[in-house]
Phi, psi and omega in degrees: 000316181298316183293324177294316180299314179297320179299313181296316180297314180297317180295316179297319180292317181300324183258006177075009181292326182299334179280351180257358184258137175261107182276158176062030175255132177253111182278127179259326181203157173219124181229143182259138174243113177293325180297316181272341184066036184216155171268147169240123181248128180234150179177207179229150175232112184052041177090342181267138181292150174221159175218128179233152173234153180201162177270334182229131181233123180242115180243133179226039181270354181061222180266020184301136177235124182302321189271325183207119179292164180299128177229115181288163174291128181240111180300133178085002182303323181294338179267349182288130184263353180276182181271134176250124183229129173277134182307331179294336181249025182295137178233161182291344182276000180283121181249122182240355181303129177076004182256160174270126188233140171239133178248124178259114180146178179210199180064229183299324179300311182296318187284327184255315187284314185300311179299323179294318179294321184297339180296327185233348181284155177291324182198136179234131176239135176251125179251122183219152177275312183237115184291150173261143178247126181237134180250130176282129182226158178296151180299320178245121181298134180303329179292323177298318178302317182289328182276342183305128179085346181262328178224160178301148182304319180299318180296315179300316179298317179298317180298315181293320179300314180292326175299315181294321177297316181296318179296316178299316180294319180294319180292322176300313179298320178299314180297320179293321184280319183232070184300323181294318177297319181296319178300320179294328179290321185264353176241094182295000000 
């Protein structure tokens, strides 16, 4: 988690994105006015109300809820005697060493929380609806090694990034066209 956070912070700082973000703002509503051709965003910043307007609004929070993350109905939950914790409400006093743990979720939860829990838990099970696929790759792309010293570092990075985008798009198209073949590729 720490390395991901540092990567995101460093990248945002390097490209000046961090200066365009309003941190510690809790958005309560966003409404569009066709007459004005603008969005009005309202909420609170450190407890004080705010109102902003803009022509373009890009939200990528998904189903995120500041106060309580999504928790599905779990049959028998009322009979469970263990501790139930939503990752969004994780605290330092949670002790999992030597315990049997089940993690419900995927994506960032699966990629960051499960391996960390597995280091000290007696047993960890991940229950997920939609699996995430992660491919292990070398830290330094072989193409970057070949391009090093021949082209500027930024150009090499751009070429590798576009190569990776193209591979991802091609694999997605392959999976859509031949799902049975794709399943055999990803399920050894």
